[in-house]
VOTILUM-174377 format. One line per 10 residues: number of its first residue (from 1); for each residue x, y, z of C-alpha. Coordinates in steps of 0.5 Angstrom, whole numbers. Layout:
NUM) X/Y/Z ~ ...
# end
This chain:
1) 0/0/0 ~ 3/7/-3 ~ 0/13/1 ~ 2/20/-1 ~ 0/26/4 ~ -1/33/2 ~ -5/39/3 ~ -3/47/4 ~ 3/48/9 ~ 1/49/16
11) -4/44/17 ~ -1/38/19 ~ 1/34/14 ~ 7/32/18 ~ 3/30/24 ~ -2/26/20 ~ 4/22/17 ~ 7/21/24 ~ 1/18/27 ~ -1/14/21
21) 6/11/22 ~ 7/9/28 ~ -1/7/29 ~ 2/1/23 ~ 7/0/26 ~ 5/-2/33 ~ 0/-7/29 ~ 6/-10/26 ~ 6/-7/19 ~ 12/-6/16
31) 13/2/15 ~ 17/6/11 ~ 16/14/11 ~ 19/19/6 ~ 20/26/8 ~ 19/30/1 ~ 18/36/5 ~ 22/43/3 ~ 22/44/11 ~ 24/36/13
41) 21/36/21 ~ 18/28/20 ~ 24/26/23 ~ 23/30/29 ~ 16/28/30 ~ 17/21/30 ~ 22/22/35 ~ 29/20/32 ~ 34/23/35 ~ 40/25/31
51) 38/31/25 ~ 38/28/19 ~ 41/31/13 ~ 37/30/7 ~ 39/26/1 ~ 39/32/-4 ~ 44/36/0 ~ 49/29/0 ~ 53/33/-5 ~ 59/26/-6
61) 52/21/-6 ~ 50/26/-12 ~ 56/26/-16 ~ 57/19/-15 ~ 50/17/-18 ~ 49/22/-23 ~ 56/24/-26 ~ 59/31/-26 ~ 53/35/-24 ~ 55/41/-29
71) 57/36/-34 ~ 54/29/-38 ~ 49/27/-33 ~ 47/19/-32 ~ 39/20/-34 ~ 37/14/-30 ~ 42/13/-24 ~ 42/7/-19 ~ 38/8/-14 ~ 36/1/-11
81) 40/1/-5 ~ 38/7/-3 ~ 33/6/2 ~ 37/1/5 ~ 43/5/6 ~ 41/11/8 ~ 34/10/11 ~ 34/11/19 ~ 30/5/23 ~ 27/6/30
91) 21/3/33 ~ 19/-1/27 ~ 19/5/22 ~ 25/6/17 ~ 25/14/15 ~ 29/17/9 ~ 30/24/8 ~ 30/26/1 ~ 28/33/1 ~ 24/37/-4
101) 24/36/-11 ~ 23/42/-15 ~ 20/44/-22 ~ 25/48/-27 ~ 27/54/-25 ~ 24/53/-18 ~ 31/53/-14 ~ 33/46/-14 ~ 38/44/-20 ~ 36/39/-24
111) 41/33/-24 ~ 38/33/-16 ~ 31/32/-19 ~ 33/26/-23 ~ 36/23/-17 ~ 30/24/-13 ~ 25/23/-18 ~ 29/16/-20 ~ 28/14/-12 ~ 22/16/-12
121) 19/12/-17 ~ 23/6/-14 ~ 20/7/-7 ~ 13/7/-10 ~ 13/2/-16 ~ 18/-4/-13 ~ 18/-3/-6 ~ 12/-7/-2 ~ 12/-4/5 ~ 7/1/7
131) 10/7/4 ~ 8/14/7 ~ 10/19/3 ~ 10/26/7 ~ 10/32/1 ~ 9/39/1 ~ 2/43/-1 ~ 4/41/-9 ~ 5/34/-12 ~ 11/36/-16
141) 15/30/-14 ~ 10/26/-17 ~ 11/24/-25 ~ 4/21/-28 ~ 8/14/-28 ~ 9/15/-21 ~ 3/18/-19 ~ -1/12/-22 ~ 3/7/-17 ~ 0/11/-11
151) -5/7/-8 ~ -9/13/-5 ~ -7/21/-3 ~ -10/24/4 ~ -11/31/3 ~ -11/34/10 ~ -15/40/11 ~ -17/45/16 ~ -23/49/17 ~ -21/55/14
161) -22/57/7 ~ -15/58/4 ~ -14/50/6 ~ -20/48/3 ~ -19/52/-4 ~ -12/48/-4 ~ -15/42/-2 ~ -19/43/-9 ~ -13/45/-13 ~ -9/39/-10
171) -15/33/-12 ~ -15/37/-19 ~ -8/36/-21 ~ -8/29/-17 ~ -14/27/-22 ~ -10/29/-28 ~ -4/25/-26 ~ -8/19/-26 ~ -9/18/-19 ~ -16/15/-17
181) -17/15/-9 ~ -17/21/-7 ~ -19/22/0 ~ -19/28/6 ~ -17/28/13 ~ -20/34/16 ~ -16/37/22 ~ -16/41/28 ~ -23/41/29 ~ -27/45/35
191) -34/43/34 ~ -38/39/29 ~ -40/46/24 ~ -33/46/22 ~ -33/39/20 ~ -39/40/16 ~ -36/46/13 ~ -31/42/10 ~ -35/36/8 ~ -40/41/4
201) -34/45/1 ~ -31/38/-2 ~ -33/34/-7 ~ -29/28/-5 ~ -30/24/2 ~ -28/26/8 ~ -25/20/12 ~ -22/22/18 ~ -23/28/23 ~ -18/29/28
211) -20/34/33 ~ -17/41/35 ~ -12/38/40 ~ -7/41/45 ~ -3/35/46 ~ -3/33/39 ~ 0/41/39 ~ 5/40/44 ~ 7/32/44 ~ 5/30/37
221) 5/24/35 ~ 6/21/42 ~ -2/23/43 ~ -4/17/40 ~ -5/15/47 ~ -11/19/47 ~ -17/15/46 ~ -20/19/40 ~ -14/21/36 ~ -12/14/36
231) -19/11/34 ~ -19/16/28 ~ -12/14/26 ~ -15/7/26 ~ -21/9/22 ~ -17/13/17 ~ -12/6/16 ~ -18/2/16 ~ -22/6/10 ~ -15/8/5
241) -14/1/5 ~ -22/-1/3 ~ -22/-1/-5 ~ -30/0/-3 ~ -29/6/-1 ~ -30/12/-6
# end
């Protein structure tokens, strides 16, 4: 199962990714979490002790796999050994910090894009763990072939107009890329009217609603000890793995 997670900045994408990873690992699933956000904080959310340098910043690795970054490049770099060599593991969760993939002219050089996109395609199409992909608000890292290998996209939405508009835009882009199963997860819900507003303004299903929680804001995924939060995370995991969910 390959699950991508996106949404407007600050809505709680990384928190949801970490919650899902911890819950799945507690159920005995093999979990591989991938941080592809420009501001990589998934390691912190998962409780990894060391600061992890994103792959995109490892100059020697880039040159080893791509050749000269200023000359001729290998268009199909070797990446199949990268997950085992560079993933960190804790509490049954493997973590790979990729760093962001940018569109041309977006501040990330083409050689690094070539490497990261090849790695992402390998993770989505050839690995057999539960893969959780923590993306930024857009879906720039996903080419069409890779996107079609994603089993589901979760768009995190909080109860404000900007978040809802961003969710709609992400949904349209995902559909254009060929992702067929697109769901919303409402976050920071304080009262039922906020959840209704999200449901009424989206054209795809809301499969979970995380309450606003000071414990979750402060403690992150350790808040799984909260019964309501854990129930919602379990519901999201179960729902996204059911082919019948529309």
